[in-house]
VOPAGU-2260 file (C-alpha; in pm, 1 decimal, decimal comma):
REM VOPAGU-2260
SITE   aa  ch    i         X         Y         Z
SITE  MET   A    0    -614,5    -798,0    3140,2
SITE  THR   A    1    -343,0   -1046,2    3234,2
SITE  VAL   A    2     -37,6   -1033,2    3011,1
SITE  LYS   A    3     176,3   -1343,6    2985,7
SITE  PRO   A    4     540,7   -1254,9    3057,5
SITE  GLU   A    5     798,2   -1338,1    2794,3
SITE  SER   A    6     977,7   -1569,4    3041,8
SITE  ALA   A    7     686,9   -1817,3    3051,0
SITE  THR   A    8     774,1   -2148,7    2891,7
SITE  MET   A    9     613,6   -2486,0    2846,2
SITE  SER   A   10     857,3   -2645,4    3092,0
SITE  LYS   A   11     783,9   -2450,5    3408,4
SITE  ILE   A   12     515,4   -2269,9    3606,5
SITE  THR   A   13     526,4   -1893,9    3559,3
SITE  LEU   A   14     384,0   -1655,9    3820,8
SITE  THR   A   15     223,7   -1320,3    3742,7
SITE  ASP   A   16      59,6   -1057,2    3962,8
SITE  THR   A   17    -288,1   -1209,9    3924,4
SITE  GLY   A   18    -234,9   -1574,5    3839,1
SITE  LEU   A   19       0,0   -1837,5    3701,9
SITE  PHE   A   20      64,8   -2037,7    3386,3
SITE  VAL   A   21      69,2   -2416,7    3417,8
SITE  PRO   A   22     209,5   -2655,2    3152,8
SITE  LEU   A   23     -68,1   -2910,3    3092,6
SITE  ALA   A   24    -138,1   -3180,8    2839,2
SITE  ALA   A   25    -391,0   -2942,5    2684,0
SITE  GLY   A   26    -121,6   -2673,8    2655,5
SITE  GLU   A   27       6,8   -2399,8    2879,7
SITE  THR   A   28    -295,6   -2256,7    3061,0
SITE  TYR   A   29    -351,4   -1952,7    3281,6
SITE  PHE   A   30    -532,6   -1978,1    3617,9
SITE  ASN   A   31    -638,0   -1687,3    3839,6
SITE  TYR   A   32    -507,4   -1688,7    4200,0
SITE  CYS   A   33    -852,8   -1635,4    4358,5
SITE  TRP   A   34    -987,8   -1928,1    4158,6
SITE  LEU   A   35    -693,0   -2147,6    4261,2
SITE  ARG   A   36    -737,7   -2058,6    4628,8
SITE  ASP   A   37   -1107,8   -2146,9    4606,5
SITE  ALA   A   38   -1020,7   -2472,7    4427,4
SITE  CYS   A   39    -807,1   -2596,9    4716,4
SITE  PRO   A   40    -968,8   -2918,8    4849,6
SITE  SER   A   41    -920,9   -2790,8    5206,9
SITE  CYS   A   42   -1194,8   -2533,5    5133,3
SITE  ILE   A   43   -1459,0   -2808,2    5139,8
SITE  ASP   A   44   -1578,2   -2965,9    5465,3
SITE  PRO   A   45   -1538,0   -3344,6    5426,0
SITE  GLN   A   46   -1855,6   -3416,9    5624,9
SITE  THR   A   47   -2104,8   -3160,9    5491,9
SITE  ARG   A   48   -1923,1   -3120,6    5156,8
SITE  GLU   A   49   -1993,7   -2750,3    5172,0
SITE  ARG   A   50   -1747,0   -2465,0    5128,2
SITE  ILE   A   51   -1592,3   -2350,2    5456,4
SITE  PHE   A   52   -1350,8   -2095,2    5310,2
SITE  ASP   A   53   -1444,3   -1737,1    5220,9
SITE  VAL   A   54   -1195,9   -1573,2    4987,8
SITE  ALA   A   55   -1333,1   -1233,6    5097,1
SITE  SER   A   56   -1203,0   -1302,5    5451,3
SITE  LEU   A   57    -842,0   -1258,0    5335,3
SITE  PRO   A   58    -689,7    -915,2    5407,2
SITE  VAL   A   59    -557,1    -893,6    5050,1
SITE  LEU   A   60    -615,3   -1086,2    4730,1
SITE  PRO   A   61    -431,1   -1419,2    4732,1
SITE  ARG   A   62     -99,1   -1434,8    4551,4
SITE  ALA   A   63     137,3   -1726,8    4509,2
SITE  GLY   A   64     489,2   -1711,3    4646,7
SITE  ALA   A   65     586,3   -2035,0    4475,2
SITE  ALA   A   66     425,5   -2319,9    4284,8
SITE  HIS   A   67     531,1   -2655,2    4149,3
SITE  ILE   A   68     381,6   -2981,1    4022,4
SITE  GLU   A   69     410,1   -3277,6    4254,5
SITE  ASP   A   70     265,1   -3616,7    4161,4
SITE  ASP   A   71     -92,8   -3548,5    4044,1
SITE  ALA   A   72    -136,9   -3198,9    4189,4
SITE  LEU   A   73     -38,1   -2837,2    4147,6
SITE  VAL   A   74     114,4   -2728,2    4480,8
SITE  VAL   A   75      82,2   -2357,9    4561,7
SITE  ASP   A   76     249,2   -2174,7    4853,2
SITE  TRP   A   77      67,9   -1849,4    4927,7
SITE  GLN   A   78     251,2   -1527,7    5015,8
SITE  THR   A   79      27,8   -1409,0    5302,0
SITE  GLU   A   80     -95,5   -1746,1    5434,1
SITE  SER   A   81      60,8   -2052,8    5583,8
SITE  GLN   A   82    -184,0   -2256,6    5376,8
SITE  VAL   A   83     -38,9   -2479,9    5106,6
SITE  SER   A   84    -291,2   -2573,2    4838,7
SITE  ARG   A   85    -283,1   -2894,9    4636,5
SITE  ILE   A   86    -511,9   -2859,2    4336,9
SITE  PRO   A   87    -569,5   -3186,5    4141,3
SITE  LEU   A   88    -421,0   -3173,1    3793,0
SITE  ASP   A   89    -719,7   -3355,8    3646,3
SITE  LEU   A   90    -938,4   -3061,6    3752,2
SITE  LEU   A   91    -702,9   -2818,8    3579,3
SITE  GLU   A   92    -691,6   -3035,7    3266,8
SITE  THR   A   93   -1071,5   -3046,6    3255,2
SITE  LEU   A   94   -1095,1   -2669,7    3290,7
SITE  ALA   A   95    -834,1   -2623,1    3019,6
SITE  THR   A   96   -1019,9   -2844,3    2771,3
SITE  ARG   A   97   -1388,0   -2792,8    2861,8
SITE  GLY   A   98   -1391,5   -2455,8    3036,6
SITE  ARG   A   99   -1578,5   -2603,4    3333,4
SITE  ALA   A  100   -1561,9   -2886,9    3583,9
SITE  ASP   A  101   -1658,2   -3234,7    3470,7
SITE  ASP   A  102   -2031,4   -3310,9    3493,2
SITE  PRO   A  103   -2157,3   -3666,2    3426,7
SITE  ALA   A  104   -2503,0   -3524,7    3352,1
SITE  ASP   A  105   -2374,1   -3292,7    3077,6
SITE  LEU   A  106   -2469,7   -3539,8    2806,3
SITE  PRO   A  107   -2536,3   -3452,8    2441,3
SITE  ARG   A  108   -2903,4   -3442,1    2349,6
SITE  ASN   A  109   -3024,1   -3697,0    2093,8
SITE  LEU   A  110   -3257,7   -3505,3    1865,2
SITE  TRP   A  111   -3539,8   -3724,3    1736,6
SITE  TYR   A  112   -3820,5   -3719,4    1483,6
SITE  ALA   A  113   -4144,1   -3900,2    1398,2
SITE  ASP   A  114   -3980,5   -4239,1    1346,8
SITE  ARG   A  115   -3837,6   -4253,3    1699,7
SITE  VAL   A  116   -4132,5   -4390,6    1901,1
SITE  ALA   A  117   -4029,9   -4754,0    1850,9
SITE  SER   A  118   -3692,6   -4687,1    2011,5
SITE  PHE   A  119   -3800,5   -4490,6    2318,7
SITE  VAL   A  120   -3632,2   -4648,8    2619,2
SITE  ARG   A  121   -3873,2   -4867,0    2816,7
SITE  VAL   A  122   -3789,7   -4986,7    3167,5
SITE  PRO   A  123   -4015,3   -5189,0    3403,6
SITE  GLN   A  124   -4119,5   -5010,7    3721,9
SITE  GLN   A  125   -3977,5   -5277,4    3952,5
SITE  ALA   A  126   -3640,4   -5250,6    3776,9
SITE  VAL   A  127   -3636,1   -4873,4    3829,4
SITE  LEU   A  128   -3719,9   -4914,0    4197,9
SITE  ASN   A  129   -3483,5   -5201,1    4276,6
SITE  ASP   A  130   -3195,7   -5194,2    4029,1
SITE  GLN   A  131   -2946,4   -4906,8    4007,6
SITE  ALA   A  132   -2838,0   -4996,6    3654,6
SITE  SER   A  133   -3199,0   -4975,7    3533,3
SITE  ARG   A  134   -3254,2   -4647,7    3716,6
SITE  ALA   A  135   -2939,9   -4510,8    3552,0
SITE  GLN   A  136   -3066,6   -4627,7    3212,5
SITE  LEU   A  137   -3395,3   -4444,3    3267,8
SITE  THR   A  138   -3240,4   -4119,9    3393,4
SITE  ARG   A  139   -2981,0   -4117,5    3115,8
SITE  ALA   A  140   -3256,1   -4161,4    2855,5
SITE  LEU   A  141   -3449,1   -3870,0    3005,9
SITE  ILE   A  142   -3141,4   -3648,7    2973,4
SITE  GLU   A  143   -3040,0   -3762,2    2624,6
SITE  ASP   A  144   -3380,5   -3824,1    2461,4
SITE  GLY   A  145   -3601,2   -3618,0    2691,7
SITE  ILE   A  146   -3858,0   -3898,0    2711,3
SITE  ALA   A  147   -3887,9   -4259,6    2829,4
SITE  ILE   A  148   -4161,0   -4503,8    2927,7
SITE  VAL   A  149   -4188,1   -4703,6    3248,0
SITE  THR   A  150   -4387,7   -5023,6    3200,4
SITE  GLY   A  151   -4563,4   -5260,5    3440,4
SITE  MET   A  152   -4679,3   -4987,4    3676,4
SITE  ASP   A  153   -4868,4   -5103,3    3984,2
SITE  SER   A  154   -5232,6   -4990,6    3983,6
SITE  ASP   A  155   -5248,1   -4871,1    4345,5
SITE  THR   A  156   -5251,1   -4500,5    4434,7
SITE  ASP   A  157   -4894,7   -4509,3    4569,0
SITE  SER   A  158   -4750,6   -4649,3    4247,0
SITE  LEU   A  159   -4678,3   -4310,6    4090,6
SITE  PRO   A  160   -4514,6   -4148,8    4397,1
SITE  ARG   A  161   -4296,1   -4458,1    4442,0
SITE  LEU   A  162   -4168,4   -4413,7    4088,9
SITE  VAL   A  163   -4120,0   -4037,7    4112,4
SITE  ASN   A  164   -3932,5   -4057,2    4441,3
SITE  ALA   A  165   -3681,7   -4292,6    4279,5
SITE  ILE   A  166   -3578,2   -3993,4    4065,5
SITE  GLY   A  167   -3656,9   -3688,5    4278,0
SITE  PRO   A  168   -3907,6   -3530,3    4517,0
SITE  ILE   A  169   -4251,0   -3443,1    4383,3
SITE  THR   A  170   -4277,5   -3077,8    4280,9
SITE  PRO   A  171   -4619,1   -2919,0    4353,2
SITE  SER   A  172   -4808,1   -2705,7    4104,3
SITE  ALA   A  173   -5127,8   -2501,1    4126,3
SITE  GLU   A  174   -5319,4   -2829,3    4101,5
SITE  GLY   A  175   -5135,2   -2968,7    4406,1
SITE  LEU   A  176   -4894,8   -3262,7    4418,2
SITE  PHE   A  177   -5091,9   -3467,8    4163,6
SITE  PHE   A  178   -5345,1   -3404,4    3887,7
SITE  ASP   A  179   -5591,7   -3638,0    3718,8
SITE  VAL   A  180   -5637,1   -3613,5    3343,1
SITE  ARG   A  181   -5997,2   -3718,8    3285,2
SITE  VAL   A  182   -6325,4   -3557,4    3194,4
SITE  GLU   A  183   -6453,8   -3327,6    3468,3
SITE  ILE   A  184   -6787,2   -3149,1    3491,0
SITE  GLU   A  185   -6626,1   -2815,9    3581,2
SITE  PRO   A  186   -6270,7   -2842,6    3445,0
SITE  THR   A  187   -5996,7   -2599,8    3548,5
SITE  ASN   A  188   -5779,4   -2707,5    3256,3
SITE  LEU   A  189   -5849,4   -2803,8    2894,6
SITE  ALA   A  190   -5671,8   -3132,3    2964,9
SITE  PHE   A  191   -5969,7   -3225,5    3185,1
SITE  THR   A  192   -6204,4   -3235,6    2885,6
SITE  ALA   A  193   -6244,5   -3479,0    2595,7
SITE  GLY   A  194   -6140,0   -3220,1    2338,7
SITE  PRO   A  195   -5810,2   -3214,5    2150,4
SITE  LEU   A  196   -5508,7   -3054,2    2315,9
SITE  GLU   A  197   -5273,1   -2848,5    2101,3
SITE  MET   A  198   -4901,5   -2908,4    2127,3
SITE  HIS   A  199   -4770,6   -2742,4    2443,4
SITE  THR   A  200   -4540,5   -2750,1    2743,2
SITE  ASP   A  201   -4700,1   -2745,3    3087,2
SITE  LEU   A  202   -4755,2   -2443,0    3310,4
SITE  PRO   A  203   -4531,4   -2178,4    3149,9
SITE  GLY   A  204   -4713,5   -1920,5    3361,2
SITE  GLU   A  205   -4521,0   -2039,2    3666,5
SITE  GLU   A  206   -4195,4   -1853,0    3721,6
SITE  ALA   A  207   -4012,1   -2186,5    3721,1
SITE  ALA   A  208   -4222,0   -2418,0    3506,5
SITE  PRO   A  209   -4220,1   -2786,1    3612,6
SITE  GLY   A  210   -3910,4   -2969,7    3493,8
SITE  VAL   A  211   -3999,4   -3337,0    3443,9
SITE  GLN   A  212   -4355,7   -3463,3    3391,0
SITE  PHE   A  213   -4496,5   -3808,1    3474,1
SITE  LEU   A  214   -4820,4   -3935,8    3315,0
SITE  HIS   A  215   -4933,7   -4269,6    3457,7
SITE  CYS   A  216   -5210,0   -4429,3    3248,3
SITE  LEU   A  217   -5456,0   -4600,2    3481,6
SITE  GLU   A  218   -5713,0   -4688,2    3215,8
SITE  ASN   A  219   -5780,8   -4603,3    2853,0
SITE  THR   A  220   -6070,1   -4766,8    2666,6
SITE  VAL   A  221   -6203,6   -4465,9    2473,3
SITE  GLU   A  222   -6219,8   -4416,3    2097,7
SITE  GLY   A  223   -5944,0   -4174,8    1992,8
SITE  GLY   A  224   -5739,4   -3971,2    2236,5
SITE  PHE   A  225   -5399,6   -4064,4    2094,1
SITE  SER   A  226   -5107,2   -3897,9    2274,7
SITE  LEU   A  227   -4886,0   -3665,5    2069,7
SITE  PHE   A  228   -4519,1   -3589,4    2138,4
SITE  LEU   A  229   -4235,2   -3415,0    1959,5
SITE  ASP   A  230   -3881,2   -3312,0    2039,3
SITE  GLY   A  231   -3895,7   -2934,1    2076,0
SITE  ALA   A  232   -3517,1   -2911,5    2052,9
SITE  ALA   A  233   -3524,7   -3089,8    1714,7
SITE  VAL   A  234   -3788,0   -2846,8    1583,2
SITE  ALA   A  235   -3590,9   -2549,7    1716,6
SITE  GLU   A  236   -3272,6   -2670,0    1547,4
SITE  ALA   A  237   -3463,9   -2718,2    1223,3
SITE  LEU   A  238   -3590,4   -2359,9    1252,7
SITE  ARG   A  239   -3235,4   -2236,2    1315,4
SITE  GLU   A  240   -3120,7   -2407,0     995,2
SITE  GLU   A  241   -3415,8   -2294,2     783,8
SITE  ASP   A  242   -3463,9   -1942,3     923,4
SITE  PRO   A  243   -3182,1   -1816,7    1153,7
SITE  GLU   A  244   -3347,4   -1478,4    1207,8
SITE  ALA   A  245   -3671,0   -1640,7    1326,9
SITE  PHE   A  246   -3472,7   -1865,4    1559,5
SITE  HIS   A  247   -3292,1   -1575,0    1722,3
SITE  LEU   A  248   -3611,4   -1375,9    1768,8
SITE  LEU   A  249   -3769,6   -1663,8    1963,4
SITE  ALA   A  250   -3448,9   -1726,4    2158,0
SITE  ASP   A  251   -3376,3   -1363,4    2246,0
SITE  TYR   A  252   -3713,4   -1225,6    2358,4
SITE  GLU   A  253   -3949,0   -1330,6    2639,3
SITE  ILE   A  254   -4325,6   -1337,6    2600,0
SITE  PRO   A  255   -4596,2   -1355,7    2871,5
SITE  PHE   A  256   -4781,7   -1665,7    2988,9
SITE  PHE   A  257   -5047,6   -1713,9    3256,0
SITE  TYR   A  258   -5237,8   -1976,2    3451,9
SITE  ARG   A  259   -5539,5   -1838,8    3631,3
SITE  HIS   A  260   -5864,4   -1957,5    3781,9
SITE  ASP   A  261   -6074,2   -1873,9    4087,6
SITE  ASN   A  262   -5800,1   -1950,1    4340,8
SITE  TRP   A  263   -5476,5   -1877,9    4152,2
SITE  ASP   A  264   -5325,0   -1625,7    3913,3
SITE  TYR   A  265   -4980,4   -1718,5    3786,2
SITE  ARG   A  266   -4793,6   -1496,9    3539,2
SITE  ALA   A  267   -4442,3   -1524,5    3395,7
SITE  HIS   A  268   -4234,5   -1429,8    3094,6
SITE  GLN   A  269   -4043,4   -1704,8    2912,2
SITE  ARG   A  270   -3833,7   -1744,7    2600,0
SITE  VAL   A  271   -3999,6   -1972,3    2344,9
SITE  ILE   A  272   -3659,4   -2124,5    2262,0
SITE  GLU   A  273   -3420,4   -2182,3    2552,8
SITE  THR   A  274   -3045,4   -2185,2    2489,1
SITE  ASP   A  275   -2741,4   -2227,1    2712,7
SITE  PRO   A  276   -2435,1   -1994,0    2715,1
SITE  GLU   A  277   -2285,2   -2193,6    2427,3
SITE  GLY   A  278   -2598,3   -2137,9    2218,0
SITE  ARG   A  279   -2715,0   -2500,3    2235,3
SITE  VAL   A  280   -3092,4   -2551,1    2246,5
SITE  THR   A  281   -3187,7   -2676,2    2593,0
SITE  GLY   A  282   -3561,8   -2663,4    2550,1
SITE  VAL   A  283   -3870,8   -2477,2    2442,1
SITE  THR   A  284   -4169,6   -2314,9    2609,5
SITE  ILE   A  285   -4492,3   -2309,5    2413,3
SITE  SER   A  286   -4861,4   -2304,8    2505,6
SITE  GLN   A  287   -5123,2   -2128,0    2299,9
SITE  HIS   A  288   -5394,6   -2185,6    2560,3
SITE  LEU   A  289   -5181,3   -2029,6    2836,2
SITE  GLN   A  290   -5019,2   -1749,8    2633,6
SITE  ASP   A  291   -5103,8   -1400,2    2746,8
SITE  ALA   A  292   -5134,7   -1092,5    2523,5
SITE  MET   A  293   -4795,4   -1020,1    2369,2
SITE  ASP   A  294   -4630,3    -720,7    2535,4
SITE  LEU   A  295   -4330,3    -679,4    2307,7
SITE  PRO   A  296   -4303,7    -344,4    2123,9
SITE  GLN   A  297   -4550,1    -335,5    1838,4
SITE  ASP   A  298   -4285,7    -273,2    1571,9
SITE  LEU   A  299   -4088,2    -573,5    1704,0
SITE  LEU   A  300   -4403,9    -784,3    1675,1
SITE  ASP   A  301   -4395,1    -715,3    1300,1
SITE  ARG   A  302   -4098,7    -956,1    1292,0
SITE  TYR   A  303   -4173,1   -1166,8    1599,6
SITE  TYR   A  304   -4521,6   -1289,5    1506,5
SITE  PRO   A  305   -4417,9   -1435,8    1167,5
SITE  ALA   A  306   -4131,3   -1621,2    1338,1
SITE  PHE   A  307   -4360,3   -1741,6    1616,0
SITE  ILE   A  308   -4630,8   -1861,6    1376,5
SITE  LYS   A  309   -4372,3   -2038,1    1161,4
SITE  PHE   A  310   -4248,9   -2226,8    1467,5
SITE  LEU   A  311   -4604,6   -2325,2    1564,9
SITE  LYS   A  312   -4675,7   -2455,0    1215,6
SITE  MET   A  313   -4353,2   -2656,4    1214,3
SITE  MET   A  314   -4481,2   -2833,5    1526,5
SITE  GLN   A  315   -4773,6   -2961,8    1322,5
SITE  GLU   A  316   -4552,8   -3121,3    1057,8
SITE  GLU   A  317   -4559,9   -3498,8    1033,3
SITE  ARG   A  318   -4178,8   -3524,3    1026,2
SITE  PHE   A  319   -4169,0   -3429,7    1394,8
SITE  LEU   A  320   -4488,6   -3578,1    1544,9
SITE  VAL   A  321   -4504,9   -3907,0    1732,2
SITE  ARG   A  322   -4847,1   -4060,5    1795,4
SITE  PHE   A  323   -4921,5   -4350,1    2026,2
SITE  ARG   A  324   -5204,6   -4477,2    2239,1
SITE  SER   A  325   -5149,7   -4451,9    2614,0
SITE  GLU   A  326   -5179,0   -4799,2    2763,4
SITE  ALA   A  327   -5289,2   -4886,6    3114,6
SITE  GLY   A  328   -4987,3   -4975,8    3326,3
SITE  ASN   A  329   -4746,0   -4745,7    3144,1
SITE  CYS   A  330   -4604,5   -4415,8    3266,6
SITE  VAL   A  331   -4462,9   -4171,1    3013,6
SITE  ILE   A  332   -4191,5   -3949,0    3163,3
SITE  PHE   A  333   -4060,3   -3648,4    2974,6
SITE  ASP   A  334   -3865,0   -3325,1    3006,3
SITE  ASN   A  335   -4130,4   -3052,9    3022,4
SITE  HIS   A  336   -3877,9   -2794,2    2900,5
SITE  ARG   A  337   -3797,5   -2988,2    2584,5
SITE  ILE   A  338   -4070,4   -3236,1    2490,2
SITE  VAL   A  339   -4385,1   -3076,1    2352,1
SITE  HIS   A  340   -4698,8   -3282,1    2396,8
SITE  GLY   A  341   -5065,2   -3281,1    2305,9
SITE  ARG   A  342   -5362,8   -3508,7    2253,7
SITE  GLU   A  343   -5616,6   -3594,3    1988,8
SITE  GLY   A  344   -5979,7   -3556,2    2091,6
SITE  TYR   A  345   -6180,5   -3860,1    2195,9
SITE  VAL   A  346   -6540,1   -3975,0    2240,4
SITE  ALA   A  347   -6608,1   -3920,7    2609,5
SITE  ASP   A  348   -6886,9   -4180,8    2643,5
SITE  SER   A  349   -6702,8   -4453,3    2447,7
SITE  GLY   A  350   -6516,0   -4575,4    2754,4
SITE  LYS   A  351   -6286,9   -4444,1    3026,9
SITE  ARG   A  352   -5960,4   -4253,4    3001,5
SITE  HIS   A  353   -5773,9   -4169,3    3321,8
SITE  LEU   A  354   -5413,8   -4052,5    3350,5
SITE  ARG   A  355   -5257,6   -3943,0    3679,2
SITE  GLY   A  356   -4974,5   -3696,5    3662,5
SITE  CYS   A  357   -4719,0   -3506,2    3864,8
SITE  TYR   A  358   -4379,1   -3338,8    3832,5
SITE  THR   A  359   -4027,9   -3338,7    3966,6
SITE  ASP   A  360   -3743,7   -3095,5    3907,8
SITE  ARG   A  361   -3490,3   -3127,9    3625,8
SITE  GLY   A  362   -3217,8   -3059,8    3880,7
SITE  ALA   A  363   -3334,1   -3364,9    4077,1
SITE  LEU   A  364   -3313,1   -3578,4    3761,2
SITE  TYR   A  365   -2956,8   -3464,0    3692,9
SITE  SER   A  366   -2863,2   -3514,9    4057,5
SITE  THR   A  367   -2989,6   -3873,0    4057,2
SITE  TYR   A  368   -2797,9   -3953,6    3740,1
SITE  ARG   A  369   -2475,5   -3795,7    3873,8
SITE  VAL   A  370   -2492,0   -4003,1    4193,5
SITE  LEU   A  371   -2553,8   -4323,3    3995,4
SITE  ALA   A  372   -2272,6   -4241,6    3750,7
SITE  LYS   A  373   -2027,7   -4186,5    4037,0
SITE  GLN   A  374   -2127,7   -4529,4    4169,0
SITE  GLY   A  375   -2038,8   -4682,9    3833,6
SITE  PHE   A  376   -2385,7   -4694,4    3675,1
SITE  ASP   A  377   -2367,9   -4477,5    3363,8
SITE  GLY   A  378   -2690,7   -4602,2    3204,5
SITE  LEU   A  379   -2530,7   -4706,1    2877,5
SITE  ILE   A  380   -2726,7   -4976,9    2699,2
SITE  GLY   A  381   -2546,6   -5297,6    2608,6
SITE  PRO   A  382   -2643,2   -5527,6    2320,0
SITE  GLN   A  383   -2857,6   -5749,8    2544,7
SITE  ASP   A  384   -3045,6   -5448,4    2672,1
SITE  GLU   A  385   -3148,3   -5325,2    2325,9
SITE  LEU   A  386   -3461,8   -5540,5    2359,1
SITE  GLN   A  387   -3591,2   -5286,9    2612,8
SITE  ARG   A  388   -3617,0   -5032,9    2330,1
SITE  ALA   A  389   -3855,8   -5255,8    2132,9
């Protein structure tokens, strides 16, 4: 434990054996010497932008001989090195206030309910492909709302990959790079039938379930088959408020999922409610048709099953559910770790219904938004752009 010496004041930098205290706008803040040495900009190669310094290569732990503030940087002279480090003060201020480096993609989630469908962000495909501001608008919406719709999709087979690659590389699944949601004679997935699909997230049996899902509607002339969506984070937060014990059971324990057929056998354990270190809900994992036999201790299941069933029933409540008919030329994009989706059954011989789908990684989505934000495109919607939400 580092003890602040009595001599430390708000007007100067105070050195200790393991770190130093810096007077900042956020208040006097302690920084560890190893962290400061790693934070030196000289540790990063300007061409590759990768770290070229290994703190473990030093014969002893780094320790400052002197330190002072000069212009917009903390300048540190090290005792056993000739290196002089200049750590930007804005980095230190951010750490002091947020506890971590600034991240443009760390945006608050907008929880939504059944009345939200009319305000889902809609962006034309050509705008996404050719305009950085529109691409930023789409990626920001996917981070904040978890769902958005791309309109005016081309009908050729390369239309979907063109769109996906504007956000990130296509992530393969057991079905390959793409899958076709339509009636099949020998289906490998319930989605490839005309029956209803319960509310679920895709492929939880994979160790790293797909992050972002794309569903391009090529044609839809059948009776029924309405698409169903809800914000899993909103349902989870409602559960936390109504039944905290149930929430923590689903957030603390992993349960088994699978995805198996003749040529594959995926198995993984996932938490039904995903939270970050701060306890914020980041997503959910749910799929009754891909849930394996529970392997939690039987006495724990006495409490877990009631919580689990309560959560499932909440996902059937009208206050959360959004229904809309998939239209040819539209592509619904959504966060597969947050947005829970399903489908009403339809009459198979009443027409044709064909959706083509694929995935990319959530990390790729965040990466694309960060690059756009650094270029000045933050995706915020101005008054003239509100029409795109109609």
